[in-house]
All heavy atoms as a GROMACS GRO file, in nm:
protein
  593
    1ARG      N    1   0.083  -0.120   0.000
    1ARG     CA    2   0.000   0.000   0.000
    1ARG      C    3   0.087   0.125   0.000
    1ARG      O    4   0.052   0.224  -0.063
    1ARG     CB    5  -0.091   0.001   0.121
    1ARG     CG    6  -0.204  -0.097   0.109
    1ARG     CD    7  -0.294  -0.089   0.227
    1ARG     NE    8  -0.321  -0.225   0.268
    1ARG     CZ    9  -0.377  -0.259   0.381
    1ARG    NH1   10  -0.409  -0.168   0.468
    1ARG    NH2   11  -0.397  -0.384   0.410
    2LYS      N   12   0.196   0.118   0.073
    2LYS     CA   13   0.287   0.232   0.078
    2LYS      C   14   0.346   0.260  -0.062
    2LYS      O   15   0.356   0.375  -0.103
    2LYS     CB   16   0.399   0.207   0.179
    2LYS     CG   17   0.488   0.325   0.199
    2LYS     CD   18   0.591   0.300   0.308
    2LYS     CE   19   0.677   0.422   0.326
    2LYS     NZ   20   0.775   0.405   0.432
    3LEU      N   21   0.383   0.155  -0.133
    3LEU     CA   22   0.434   0.172  -0.269
    3LEU      C   23   0.329   0.236  -0.359
    3LEU      O   24   0.359   0.331  -0.432
    3LEU     CB   25   0.475   0.036  -0.327
    3LEU     CG   26   0.523   0.037  -0.471
    3LEU    CD1   27   0.655   0.113  -0.482
    3LEU    CD2   28   0.542  -0.106  -0.520
    4LYS      N   29   0.209   0.190  -0.350
    4LYS     CA   30   0.099   0.246  -0.430
    4LYS      C   31   0.077   0.393  -0.395
    4LYS      O   32   0.062   0.477  -0.484
    4LYS     CB   33  -0.029   0.165  -0.405
    4LYS     CG   34  -0.150   0.215  -0.476
    4LYS     CD   35  -0.160   0.159  -0.612
    4LYS     CE   36  -0.294   0.190  -0.672
    4LYS     NZ   37  -0.307   0.145  -0.805
    5ARG      N   38   0.081   0.424  -0.269
    5ARG     CA   39   0.058   0.561  -0.225
    5ARG      C   40   0.173   0.652  -0.269
    5ARG      O   41   0.150   0.762  -0.318
    5ARG     CB   42   0.043   0.562  -0.073
    5ARG     CG   43   0.007   0.697  -0.016
    5ARG     CD   44  -0.021   0.692   0.135
    5ARG     NE   45   0.092   0.640   0.211
    5ARG     CZ   46   0.092   0.525   0.282
    5ARG    NH1   47  -0.018   0.451   0.286
    5ARG    NH2   48   0.197   0.484   0.348
    6GLU      N   49   0.297   0.607  -0.256
    6GLU     CA   50   0.412   0.693  -0.285
    6GLU      C   51   0.449   0.697  -0.433
    6GLU      O   52   0.487   0.801  -0.484
    6GLU     CB   53   0.532   0.649  -0.202
    6GLU     CG   54   0.512   0.677  -0.055
    6GLU     CD   55   0.630   0.636   0.031
    6GLU    OE1   56   0.737   0.604  -0.025
    6GLU    OE2   57   0.615   0.638   0.154
    7ALA      N   58   0.440   0.584  -0.502
    7ALA     CA   59   0.480   0.578  -0.642
    7ALA      C   60   0.362   0.591  -0.738
    7ALA      O   61   0.380   0.615  -0.856
    7ALA     CB   62   0.555   0.448  -0.671
    8GLY      N   63   0.242   0.571  -0.686
    8GLY     CA   64   0.125   0.578  -0.772
    8GLY      C   65   0.103   0.452  -0.854
    8GLY      O   66   0.016   0.447  -0.939
    9LEU      N   67   0.185   0.350  -0.829
    9LEU     CA   68   0.175   0.224  -0.901
    9LEU      C   69   0.174   0.108  -0.802
    9LEU      O   70   0.243   0.113  -0.700
    9LEU     CB   71   0.296   0.204  -0.993
    9LEU     CG   72   0.316   0.301  -1.107
    9LEU    CD1   73   0.452   0.278  -1.171
    9LEU    CD2   74   0.206   0.285  -1.209
   10GLY      N   75   0.099   0.006  -0.837
   10GLY     CA   76   0.104  -0.116  -0.759
   10GLY      C   77   0.228  -0.196  -0.796
   10GLY      O   78   0.301  -0.162  -0.890
   11MET      N   79   0.254  -0.302  -0.724
   11MET     CA   80   0.372  -0.384  -0.748
   11MET      C   81   0.375  -0.441  -0.889
   11MET      O   82   0.478  -0.438  -0.956
   11MET     CB   83   0.380  -0.496  -0.645
   11MET     CG   84   0.507  -0.574  -0.655
   11MET     SD   85   0.649  -0.470  -0.622
   11MET     CE   86   0.694  -0.530  -0.464
   12ARG      N   87   0.262  -0.492  -0.936
   12ARG     CA   88   0.258  -0.552  -1.069
   12ARG      C   89   0.283  -0.447  -1.177
   12ARG      O   90   0.360  -0.469  -1.270
   12ARG     CB   91   0.123  -0.620  -1.093
   12ARG     CG   92   0.115  -0.683  -1.232
   12ARG     CD   93  -0.015  -0.753  -1.254
   12ARG     NE   94  -0.018  -0.870  -1.167
   12ARG     CZ   95  -0.126  -0.940  -1.140
   12ARG    NH1   96  -0.241  -0.905  -1.191
   12ARG    NH2   97  -0.122  -1.044  -1.061
   13ALA      N   98   0.220  -0.332  -1.165
   13ALA     CA   99   0.238  -0.226  -1.264
   13ALA      C  100   0.383  -0.176  -1.266
   13ALA      O  101   0.440  -0.152  -1.372
   13ALA     CB  102   0.143  -0.110  -1.237
   14LEU      N  103   0.442  -0.164  -1.148
   14LEU     CA  104   0.581  -0.122  -1.140
   14LEU      C  105   0.674  -0.225  -1.204
   14LEU      O  106   0.765  -0.191  -1.279
   14LEU     CB  107   0.621  -0.097  -0.995
   14LEU     CG  108   0.763  -0.050  -0.971
   14LEU    CD1  109   0.789   0.082  -1.043
   14LEU    CD2  110   0.790  -0.036  -0.822
   15ARG      N  111   0.649  -0.352  -1.176
   15ARG     CA  112   0.729  -0.459  -1.236
   15ARG      C  113   0.717  -0.458  -1.387
   15ARG      O  114   0.818  -0.469  -1.459
   15ARG     CB  115   0.686  -0.595  -1.179
   15ARG     CG  116   0.776  -0.708  -1.228
   15ARG     CD  117   0.734  -0.842  -1.174
   15ARG     NE  118   0.610  -0.882  -1.237
   15ARG     CZ  119   0.504  -0.930  -1.174
   15ARG    NH1  120   0.506  -0.945  -1.044
   15ARG    NH2  121   0.395  -0.963  -1.239
   16HIS      N  122   0.595  -0.440  -1.438
   16HIS     CA  123   0.576  -0.434  -1.584
   16HIS      C  124   0.648  -0.314  -1.644
   16HIS      O  125   0.710  -0.325  -1.750
   16HIS     CB  126   0.428  -0.428  -1.620
   16HIS     CG  127   0.360  -0.560  -1.615
   16HIS    ND1  128   0.391  -0.663  -1.700
   16HIS    CD2  129   0.261  -0.607  -1.534
   16HIS    CE1  130   0.316  -0.768  -1.672
   16HIS    NE2  131   0.237  -0.736  -1.572
   17ARG      N  132   0.642  -0.199  -1.577
   17ARG     CA  133   0.709  -0.080  -1.629
   17ARG      C  134   0.860  -0.099  -1.634
   17ARG      O  135   0.925  -0.067  -1.734
   17ARG     CB  136   0.674   0.042  -1.545
   17ARG     CG  137   0.727   0.171  -1.609
   17ARG     CD  138   0.680   0.292  -1.536
   17ARG     NE  139   0.776   0.318  -1.429
   17ARG     CZ  140   0.757   0.404  -1.332
   17ARG    NH1  141   0.644   0.469  -1.322
   17ARG    NH2  142   0.849   0.424  -1.241
   18LEU      N  143   0.917  -0.153  -1.527
   18LEU     CA  144   1.062  -0.176  -1.523
   18LEU      C  145   1.104  -0.281  -1.626
   18LEU      O  146   1.207  -0.266  -1.692
   18LEU     CB  147   1.105  -0.218  -1.383
   18LEU     CG  148   1.090  -0.110  -1.276
   18LEU    CD1  149   1.120  -0.168  -1.138
   18LEU    CD2  150   1.179   0.010  -1.307
   19ARG      N  151   1.023  -0.385  -1.640
   19ARG     CA  152   1.055  -0.489  -1.737
   19ARG      C  153   1.044  -0.436  -1.880
   19ARG      O  154   1.124  -0.471  -1.966
   19ARG     CB  155   0.961  -0.607  -1.717
   19ARG     CG  156   1.022  -0.737  -1.758
   19ARG     CD  157   0.944  -0.853  -1.704
   19ARG     NE  158   1.026  -0.972  -1.714
   19ARG     CZ  159   0.982  -1.093  -1.703
   19ARG    NH1  160   0.855  -1.114  -1.679
   19ARG    NH2  161   1.062  -1.195  -1.714
   20LEU      N  162   0.948  -0.349  -1.905
   20LEU     CA  163   0.933  -0.289  -2.037
   20LEU      C  164   1.052  -0.200  -2.070
   20LEU      O  165   1.103  -0.202  -2.182
   20LEU     CB  166   0.802  -0.210  -2.046
   20LEU     CG  167   0.770  -0.148  -2.182
   20LEU    CD1  168   0.763  -0.255  -2.291
   20LEU    CD2  169   0.641  -0.070  -2.174
   21GLU      N  170   1.098  -0.122  -1.971
   21GLU     CA  171   1.216  -0.040  -1.993
   21GLU      C  172   1.337  -0.127  -2.025
   21GLU      O  173   1.416  -0.095  -2.115
   21GLU     CB  174   1.245   0.047  -1.870
   21GLU     CG  175   1.143   0.157  -1.850
   21GLU     CD  176   1.160   0.229  -1.717
   21GLU    OE1  177   1.259   0.203  -1.644
   21GLU    OE2  178   1.072   0.313  -1.687
   22ALA      N  179   1.353  -0.239  -1.954
   22ALA     CA  180   1.464  -0.331  -1.981
   22ALA      C  181   1.449  -0.394  -2.119
   22ALA      O  182   1.547  -0.409  -2.192
   22ALA     CB  183   1.469  -0.440  -1.874
   23ALA      N  184   1.326  -0.427  -2.158
   23ALA     CA  185   1.302  -0.487  -2.290
   23ALA      C  186   1.335  -0.388  -2.400
   23ALA      O  187   1.398  -0.425  -2.501
   23ALA     CB  188   1.156  -0.532  -2.300
   24GLU      N  189   1.295  -0.264  -2.384
   24GLU     CA  190   1.326  -0.163  -2.487
   24GLU      C  191   1.476  -0.142  -2.499
   24GLU      O  192   1.529  -0.131  -2.610
   24GLU     CB  193   1.254  -0.032  -2.455
   24GLU     CG  194   1.105  -0.042  -2.476
   24GLU     CD  195   1.030   0.082  -2.430
   24GLU    OE1  196   1.089   0.167  -2.359
   24GLU    OE2  197   0.911   0.094  -2.464
   25ALA      N  198   1.546  -0.136  -2.387
   25ALA     CA  199   1.691  -0.121  -2.391
   25ALA      C  200   1.756  -0.240  -2.459
   25ALA      O  201   1.847  -0.224  -2.541
   25ALA     CB  202   1.745  -0.104  -2.249
   26ALA      N  203   1.709  -0.360  -2.428
   26ALA     CA  204   1.764  -0.480  -2.490
   26ALA      C  205   1.737  -0.482  -2.640
   26ALA      O  206   1.824  -0.521  -2.718
   26ALA     CB  207   1.706  -0.605  -2.423
   27LEU      N  208   1.618  -0.439  -2.680
   27LEU     CA  209   1.586  -0.437  -2.823
   27LEU      C  210   1.671  -0.334  -2.898
   27LEU      O  211   1.700  -0.352  -3.016
   27LEU     CB  212   1.437  -0.409  -2.844
   27LEU     CG  213   1.345  -0.526  -2.812
   27LEU    CD1  214   1.201  -0.478  -2.805
   27LEU    CD2  215   1.361  -0.637  -2.913
   28ARG      N  216   1.710  -0.227  -2.832
   28ARG     CA  217   1.798  -0.128  -2.895
   28ARG      C  218   1.938  -0.186  -2.917
   28ARG      O  219   2.005  -0.152  -3.012
   28ARG     CB  220   1.809  -0.003  -2.810
   28ARG     CG  221   1.690   0.087  -2.818
   28ARG     CD  222   1.714   0.218  -2.741
   28ARG     NE  223   1.590   0.292  -2.731
   28ARG     CZ  224   1.512   0.294  -2.624
   28ARG    NH1  225   1.545   0.226  -2.516
   28ARG    NH2  226   1.401   0.363  -2.623
   29GLN      N  227   1.982  -0.273  -2.826
   29GLN     CA  228   2.118  -0.324  -2.827
   29GLN      C  229   2.135  -0.457  -2.900
   29GLN      O  230   2.242  -0.484  -2.951
   29GLN     CB  231   2.169  -0.340  -2.684
   29GLN     CG  232   2.176  -0.210  -2.608
   29GLN     CD  233   2.200  -0.231  -2.460
   29GLN    OE1  234   2.207  -0.343  -2.413
   29GLN    NE2  235   2.210  -0.122  -2.386
   30CYS      N  236   2.033  -0.538  -2.902
   30CYS     CA  237   2.043  -0.674  -2.956
   30CYS      C  238   1.995  -0.681  -3.100
   30CYS      O  239   1.904  -0.609  -3.139
   30CYS     CB  240   1.961  -0.771  -2.872
   30CYS     SG  241   2.013  -0.781  -2.701
   31ALA      N  242   2.056  -0.772  -3.174
   31ALA     CA  243   2.017  -0.789  -3.313
   31ALA      C  244   1.889  -0.870  -3.326
   31ALA      O  245   1.810  -0.847  -3.418
   31ALA     CB  246   2.130  -0.857  -3.391
   32THR      N  247   1.867  -0.965  -3.235
   32THR     CA  248   1.750  -1.051  -3.248
   32THR      C  249   1.654  -1.033  -3.130
   32THR      O  250   1.695  -0.996  -3.020
   32THR     CB  251   1.789  -1.200  -3.254
   32THR    OG1  252   1.843  -1.239  -3.128
   32THR    CG2  253   1.889  -1.226  -3.365
   33VAL      N  254   1.530  -1.062  -3.155
   33VAL     CA  255   1.428  -1.057  -3.051
   33VAL      C  256   1.456  -1.164  -2.946
   33VAL      O  257   1.441  -1.140  -2.826
   33VAL     CB  258   1.287  -1.072  -3.112
   33VAL    CG1  259   1.181  -1.087  -3.003
   33VAL    CG2  260   1.255  -0.954  -3.202
   34ALA      N  261   1.500  -1.282  -2.989
   34ALA     CA  262   1.530  -1.391  -2.895
   34ALA      C  263   1.640  -1.350  -2.798
   34ALA      O  264   1.631  -1.376  -2.677
   34ALA     CB  265   1.570  -1.517  -2.971
   35GLU      N  266   1.742  -1.283  -2.846
   35GLU     CA  267   1.850  -1.237  -2.760
   35GLU      C  268   1.800  -1.132  -2.661
   35GLU      O  269   1.834  -1.134  -2.543
   35GLU     CB  270   1.963  -1.180  -2.844
   35GLU     CG  271   2.086  -1.141  -2.766
   35GLU     CD  272   2.194  -1.082  -2.853
   35GLU    OE1  273   2.187  -1.090  -2.977
   35GLU    OE2  274   2.287  -1.024  -2.794
   36ALA      N  275   1.718  -1.040  -2.709
   36ALA     CA  276   1.661  -0.938  -2.622
   36ALA      C  277   1.572  -1.002  -2.515
   36ALA      O  278   1.576  -0.962  -2.398
   36ALA     CB  279   1.581  -0.837  -2.703
   37ALA      N  280   1.493  -1.100  -2.553
   37ALA     CA  281   1.406  -1.169  -2.458
   37ALA      C  282   1.487  -1.234  -2.348
   37ALA      O  283   1.456  -1.219  -2.229
   37ALA     CB  284   1.321  -1.273  -2.530
   38THR      N  285   1.593  -1.302  -2.386
   38THR     CA  286   1.678  -1.368  -2.288
   38THR      C  287   1.744  -1.266  -2.197
   38THR      O  288   1.752  -1.285  -2.076
   38THR     CB  289   1.786  -1.453  -2.359
   38THR    OG1  290   1.720  -1.551  -2.440
   38THR    CG2  291   1.877  -1.521  -2.260
   39ARG      N  292   1.790  -1.157  -2.254
   39ARG     CA  293   1.860  -1.055  -2.176
   39ARG      C  294   1.771  -0.994  -2.068
   39ARG      O  295   1.819  -0.956  -1.962
   39ARG     CB  296   1.912  -0.947  -2.268
   39ARG     CG  297   2.003  -0.849  -2.197
   39ARG     CD  298   2.060  -0.749  -2.290
   39ARG     NE  299   2.168  -0.806  -2.367
   39ARG     CZ  300   2.249  -0.736  -2.445
   39ARG    NH1  301   2.231  -0.605  -2.456
   39ARG    NH2  302   2.344  -0.793  -2.511
   40CYS      N  303   1.642  -0.984  -2.095
   40CYS     CA  304   1.556  -0.923  -1.992
   40CYS      C  305   1.473  -1.025  -1.916
   40CYS      O  306   1.374  -0.989  -1.851
   40CYS     CB  307   1.471  -0.809  -2.050
   40CYS     SG  308   1.371  -0.849  -2.189
   41GLY      N  309   1.515  -1.151  -1.919
   41GLY     CA  310   1.460  -1.251  -1.827
   41GLY      C  311   1.346  -1.336  -1.877
   41GLY      O  312   1.284  -1.408  -1.798
   42PHE      N  313   1.315  -1.334  -2.005
   42PHE     CA  314   1.209  -1.419  -2.059
   42PHE      C  315   1.271  -1.548  -2.111
   42PHE      O  316   1.369  -1.544  -2.185
   42PHE     CB  317   1.136  -1.348  -2.173
   42PHE     CG  318   1.047  -1.236  -2.128
   42PHE    CD1  319   1.098  -1.108  -2.110
   42PHE    CD2  320   0.913  -1.257  -2.103
   42PHE    CE1  321   1.018  -1.003  -2.068
   42PHE    CE2  322   0.831  -1.152  -2.062
   42PHE     CZ  323   0.884  -1.026  -2.044
   43ASP      N  324   1.213  -1.660  -2.074
   43ASP     CA  325   1.262  -1.790  -2.121
   43ASP      C  326   1.213  -1.822  -2.262
   43ASP      O  327   1.279  -1.895  -2.335
   43ASP     CB  328   1.216  -1.902  -2.027
   43ASP     CG  329   1.279  -1.891  -1.890
   43ASP    OD1  330   1.393  -1.843  -1.880
   43ASP    OD2  331   1.212  -1.930  -1.792
   44ASP      N  332   1.098  -1.768  -2.297
   44ASP     CA  333   1.034  -1.801  -2.424
   44ASP      C  334   1.021  -1.676  -2.511
   44ASP      O  335   0.944  -1.585  -2.477
   44ASP     CB  336   0.897  -1.861  -2.396
   44ASP     CG  337   0.821  -1.902  -2.519
   44ASP    OD1  338   0.877  -1.897  -2.630
   44ASP    OD2  339   0.702  -1.939  -2.504
   45PRO      N  340   1.093  -1.669  -2.623
   45PRO     CA  341   1.083  -1.551  -2.710
   45PRO      C  342   0.942  -1.528  -2.763
   45PRO      O  343   0.902  -1.413  -2.783
   45PRO     CB  344   1.179  -1.582  -2.825
   45PRO     CG  345   1.274  -1.682  -2.770
   45PRO     CD  346   1.196  -1.762  -2.669
   46SER      N  347   0.865  -1.633  -2.783
   46SER     CA  348   0.727  -1.617  -2.831
   46SER      C  349   0.641  -1.547  -2.726
   46SER      O  350   0.561  -1.460  -2.758
   46SER     CB  351   0.665  -1.752  -2.864
   46SER     OG  352   0.735  -1.811  -2.971
   47TYR      N  353   0.660  -1.586  -2.600
   47TYR     CA  354   0.586  -1.519  -2.493
   47TYR      C  355   0.630  -1.374  -2.482
   47TYR      O  356   0.547  -1.284  -2.464
   47TYR     CB  357   0.605  -1.592  -2.359
   47TYR     CG  358   0.536  -1.519  -2.247
   47TYR    CD1  359   0.397  -1.524  -2.236
   47TYR    CD2  360   0.607  -1.443  -2.156
   47TYR    CE1  361   0.332  -1.453  -2.135
   47TYR    CE2  362   0.542  -1.373  -2.056
   47TYR     CZ  363   0.405  -1.379  -2.046
   47TYR     OH  364   0.341  -1.308  -1.948
   48PHE      N  365   0.761  -1.350  -2.493
   48PHE     CA  366   0.812  -1.213  -2.489
   48PHE      C  367   0.746  -1.129  -2.598
   48PHE      O  368   0.704  -1.016  -2.574
   48PHE     CB  369   0.964  -1.213  -2.508
   48PHE     CG  370   1.023  -1.077  -2.526
   48PHE    CD1  371   1.036  -0.990  -2.419
   48PHE    CD2  372   1.066  -1.034  -2.651
   48PHE    CE1  373   1.090  -0.863  -2.435
   48PHE    CE2  374   1.120  -0.908  -2.668
   48PHE     CZ  375   1.133  -0.822  -2.560
   49THR      N  376   0.735  -1.184  -2.719
   49THR     CA  377   0.673  -1.112  -2.830
   49THR      C  378   0.528  -1.077  -2.798
   49THR      O  379   0.485  -0.964  -2.819
   49THR     CB  380   0.682  -1.195  -2.959
   49THR    OG1  381   0.821  -1.212  -2.991
   49THR    CG2  382   0.611  -1.128  -3.075
   50ARG      N  383   0.453  -1.174  -2.746
   50ARG     CA  384   0.313  -1.148  -2.711
   50ARG      C  385   0.303  -1.044  -2.599
   50ARG      O  386   0.221  -0.952  -2.606
   50ARG     CB  387   0.243  -1.277  -2.667
   50ARG     CG  388   0.218  -1.373  -2.780
   50ARG     CD  389   0.128  -1.489  -2.738
   50ARG     NE  390   0.174  -1.561  -2.621
   50ARG     CZ  391   0.259  -1.664  -2.622
   50ARG    NH1  392   0.309  -1.707  -2.736
   50ARG    NH2  393   0.292  -1.725  -2.510
   51TRP      N  394   0.386  -1.057  -2.496
   51TRP     CA  395   0.386  -0.963  -2.384
   51TRP      C  396   0.421  -0.822  -2.432
   51TRP      O  397   0.354  -0.726  -2.398
   51TRP     CB  398   0.486  -1.011  -2.278
   51TRP     CG  399   0.499  -0.919  -2.162
   51TRP    CD1  400   0.419  -0.914  -2.052
   51TRP    CD2  401   0.595  -0.815  -2.144
   51TRP    NE1  402   0.460  -0.815  -1.967
   51TRP    CE2  403   0.570  -0.752  -2.022
   51TRP    CE3  404   0.703  -0.770  -2.221
   51TRP    CZ2  405   0.646  -0.647  -1.974
   51TRP    CZ3  406   0.779  -0.665  -2.173
   51TRP    CH2  407   0.751  -0.605  -2.051
   52PHE      N  408   0.525  -0.810  -2.513
   52PHE     CA  409   0.568  -0.680  -2.562
   52PHE      C  410   0.459  -0.615  -2.647
   52PHE      O  411   0.432  -0.497  -2.635
   52PHE     CB  412   0.698  -0.693  -2.643
   52PHE     CG  413   0.762  -0.561  -2.674
   52PHE    CD1  414   0.852  -0.504  -2.586
   52PHE    CD2  415   0.732  -0.493  -2.791
   52PHE    CE1  416   0.911  -0.381  -2.613
   52PHE    CE2  417   0.790  -0.370  -2.820
   52PHE     CZ  418   0.879  -0.314  -2.730
   53ARG      N  419   0.393  -0.694  -2.732
   53ARG     CA  420   0.286  -0.642  -2.816
   53ARG      C  421   0.171  -0.590  -2.730
   53ARG      O  422   0.111  -0.487  -2.761
   53ARG     CB  423   0.236  -0.749  -2.912
   53ARG     CG  424   0.133  -0.696  -3.011
   53ARG     CD  425   0.083  -0.802  -3.108
   53ARG     NE  426   0.189  -0.840  -3.199
   53ARG     CZ  427   0.228  -0.966  -3.220
   53ARG    NH1  428   0.168  -1.065  -3.156
   53ARG    NH2  429   0.324  -0.994  -3.306
   54ARG      N  430   0.140  -0.659  -2.621
   54ARG     CA  431   0.034  -0.610  -2.530
   54ARG      C  432   0.075  -0.479  -2.465
   54ARG      O  433  -0.008  -0.391  -2.443
   54ARG     CB  434   0.002  -0.714  -2.423
   54ARG     CG  435  -0.091  -0.822  -2.467
   54ARG     CD  436  -0.147  -0.901  -2.350
   54ARG     NE  437  -0.047  -0.952  -2.259
   54ARG     CZ  438   0.016  -1.069  -2.270
   54ARG    NH1  439  -0.013  -1.150  -2.371
   54ARG    NH2  440   0.105  -1.107  -2.182
   55GLN      N  441   0.201  -0.464  -2.432
   55GLN     CA  442   0.249  -0.344  -2.365
   55GLN      C  443   0.260  -0.224  -2.458
   55GLN      O  444   0.224  -0.113  -2.423
   55GLN     CB  445   0.388  -0.369  -2.301
   55GLN     CG  446   0.392  -0.481  -2.202
   55GLN     CD  447   0.298  -0.462  -2.086
   55GLN    OE1  448   0.294  -0.356  -2.023
   55GLN    NE2  449   0.220  -0.564  -2.055
   56ARG      N  450   0.313  -0.242  -2.578
   56ARG     CA  451   0.345  -0.133  -2.670
   56ARG      C  452   0.253  -0.124  -2.792
   56ARG      O  453   0.256  -0.025  -2.862
   56ARG     CB  454   0.488  -0.146  -2.721
   56ARG     CG  455   0.590  -0.095  -2.627
   56ARG     CD  456   0.582   0.057  -2.625
   56ARG     NE  457   0.662   0.109  -2.517
   56ARG     CZ  458   0.617   0.189  -2.423
   56ARG    NH1  459   0.494   0.228  -2.422
   56ARG    NH2  460   0.697   0.232  -2.328
   57GLY      N  461   0.177  -0.229  -2.820
   57GLY     CA  462   0.090  -0.225  -2.937
   57GLY      C  463   0.162  -0.258  -3.066
   57GLY      O  464   0.103  -0.250  -3.174
   58LEU      N  465   0.290  -0.293  -3.056
   58LEU     CA  466   0.371  -0.333  -3.172
   58LEU      C  467   0.451  -0.457  -3.136
   58LEU      O  468   0.492  -0.472  -3.020
   58LEU     CB  469   0.474  -0.223  -3.208
   58LEU     CG  470   0.425  -0.096  -3.272
   58LEU    CD1  471   0.540   0.005  -3.277
   58LEU    CD2  472   0.374  -0.123  -3.411
   59ALA      N  473   0.476  -0.540  -3.235
   59ALA     CA  474   0.565  -0.654  -3.214
   59ALA      C  475   0.706  -0.599  -3.192
   59ALA      O  476   0.740  -0.490  -3.240
   59ALA     CB  477   0.562  -0.746  -3.334
   60PRO      N  478   0.791  -0.670  -3.119
   60PRO     CA  479   0.926  -0.621  -3.093
   60PRO      C  480   1.004  -0.585  -3.220
   60PRO      O  481   1.072  -0.483  -3.224
   60PRO     CB  482   0.994  -0.736  -3.019
   60PRO     CG  483   0.883  -0.813  -2.958
   60PRO     CD  484   0.767  -0.798  -3.051
   61ARG      N  485   0.994  -0.665  -3.324
   61ARG     CA  486   1.066  -0.638  -3.448
   61ARG      C  487   1.015  -0.509  -3.512
   61ARG      O  488   1.094  -0.427  -3.560
   61ARG     CB  489   1.051  -0.757  -3.544
   61ARG     CG  490   1.127  -0.747  -3.672
   61ARG     CD  491   1.275  -0.745  -3.655
   61ARG     NE  492   1.327  -0.878  -3.627
   61ARG     CZ  493   1.452  -0.900  -3.590
   61ARG    NH1  494   1.536  -0.802  -3.577
   61ARG    NH2  495   1.492  -1.020  -3.565
   62ALA      N  496   0.885  -0.487  -3.510
   62ALA     CA  497   0.829  -0.363  -3.564
   62ALA      C  498   0.871  -0.244  -3.481
   62ALA      O  499   0.901  -0.137  -3.534
   62ALA     CB  500   0.676  -0.373  -3.570
   63TRP      N  501   0.878  -0.261  -3.349
   63TRP     CA  502   0.922  -0.153  -3.261
   63TRP      C  503   1.068  -0.120  -3.290
   63TRP      O  504   1.105  -0.002  -3.298
   63TRP     CB  505   0.904  -0.195  -3.116
   63TRP     CG  506   0.931  -0.085  -3.019
   63TRP    CD1  507   0.844   0.010  -2.976
   63TRP    CD2  508   1.055  -0.058  -2.954
   63TRP    NE1  509   0.906   0.094  -2.887
   63TRP    CE2  510   1.036   0.055  -2.872
   63TRP    CE3  511   1.181  -0.118  -2.956
   63TRP    CZ2  512   1.138   0.109  -2.794
   63TRP    CZ3  513   1.282  -0.064  -2.879
   63TRP    CH2  514   1.260   0.048  -2.799
   64GLN      N  515   1.152  -0.222  -3.311
   64GLN     CA  516   1.292  -0.200  -3.347
   64GLN      C  517   1.303  -0.121  -3.476
   64GLN      O  518   1.384  -0.028  -3.486
   64GLN     CB  519   1.366  -0.333  -3.366
   64GLN     CG  520   1.413  -0.398  -3.240
   64GLN     CD  521   1.485  -0.528  -3.268
   64GLN    OE1  522   1.444  -0.607  -3.354
   64GLN    NE2  523   1.592  -0.552  -3.195
   65ALA      N  524   1.222  -0.156  -3.574
   65ALA     CA  525   1.225  -0.086  -3.703
   65ALA      C  526   1.183   0.060  -3.686
   65ALA      O  527   1.242   0.150  -3.747
   65ALA     CB  528   1.134  -0.157  -3.804
   66THR      N  529   1.083   0.085  -3.604
   66THR     CA  530   1.038   0.222  -3.578
   66THR      C  531   1.149   0.303  -3.512
   66THR      O  532   1.174   0.418  -3.551
   66THR     CB  533   0.913   0.220  -3.488
   66THR    OG1  534   0.811   0.146  -3.552
   66THR    CG2  535   0.864   0.360  -3.458
   67ILE      N  536   1.216   0.245  -3.416
   67ILE     CA  537   1.326   0.313  -3.347
   67ILE      C  538   1.441   0.338  -3.444
   67ILE      O  539   1.499   0.446  -3.446
   67ILE     CB  540   1.373   0.230  -3.225
   67ILE    CG1  541   1.265   0.227  -3.119
   67ILE    CG2  542   1.503   0.286  -3.168
   67ILE    CD1  543   1.221   0.362  -3.068
   68ALA      N  544   1.472   0.241  -3.527
   68ALA     CA  545   1.581   0.257  -3.624
   68ALA      C  546   1.550   0.370  -3.723
   68ALA      O  547   1.636   0.450  -3.756
   68ALA     CB  548   1.605   0.126  -3.699
   69ARG      N  549   1.423   0.377  -3.767
   69ARG     CA  550   1.383   0.484  -3.860
   69ARG      C  551   1.393   0.620  -3.792
   69ARG      O  552   1.442   0.716  -3.852
   69ARG     CB  553   1.240   0.461  -3.909
   69ARG     CG  554   1.232   0.377  -4.034
   69ARG     CD  555   1.095   0.386  -4.096
   69ARG     NE  556   0.986   0.352  -4.006
   69ARG     CZ  557   0.939   0.230  -3.985
   69ARG    NH1  558   0.989   0.129  -4.051
   69ARG    NH2  559   0.839   0.210  -3.902
   70SER      N  560   1.347   0.629  -3.668
   70SER     CA  561   1.351   0.758  -3.600
   70SER      C  562   1.496   0.800  -3.570
   70SER      O  563   1.527   0.920  -3.575
   70SER     CB  564   1.269   0.756  -3.472
   70SER     OG  565   1.327   0.674  -3.376
   71ASN      N  566   1.583   0.705  -3.545
   71ASN     CA  567   1.724   0.737  -3.522
   71ASN      C  568   1.793   0.782  -3.651
   71ASN      O  569   1.879   0.868  -3.647
   71ASN     CB  570   1.800   0.619  -3.462
   71ASN     CG  571   1.762   0.598  -3.317
   71ASN    OD1  572   1.710   0.687  -3.251
   71ASN    ND2  573   1.789   0.480  -3.267
   72SER      N  574   1.754   0.725  -3.763
   72SER     CA  575   1.817   0.765  -3.890
   72SER      C  576   1.768   0.903  -3.936
   72SER      O  577   1.837   0.971  -4.010
   72SER     CB  578   1.789   0.660  -3.998
   72SER     OG  579   1.653   0.659  -4.033
   73LEU      N  580   1.651   0.943  -3.890
   73LEU     CA  581   1.599   1.074  -3.925
   73LEU      C  582   1.659   1.184  -3.838
   73LEU      O  583   1.660   1.301  -3.876
   73LEU     CB  584   1.447   1.077  -3.911
   73LEU     CG  585   1.370   0.985  -4.006
   73LEU    CD1  586   1.221   0.989  -3.973
   73LEU    CD2  587   1.392   1.025  -4.150
   74SER      N  588   1.707   1.147  -3.722
   74SER     CA  589   1.762   1.246  -3.628
   74SER      C  590   1.902   1.289  -3.665
   74SER      O  591   1.980   1.233  -3.722
   74SER     CB  592   1.765   1.188  -3.486
   74SER     OG  593   1.636   1.157  -3.446
   0.00000   0.00000   0.00000
């Protein structure tokens, strides 16, 4: 309750946010989705793909392509 009161997030929401940040960092650094999934603690790349799509609305590979395009435009 204290975490919810002070951070505005429950434990599950905070865990998802931190894991998503780790997943995005891994996807920026890794060439493959499977490597990124392993780096941020997922045993199954397929589950990672489904989880990431629920969080961001894009598959990890599509998200990587979007980031690559925005970096090349900058």
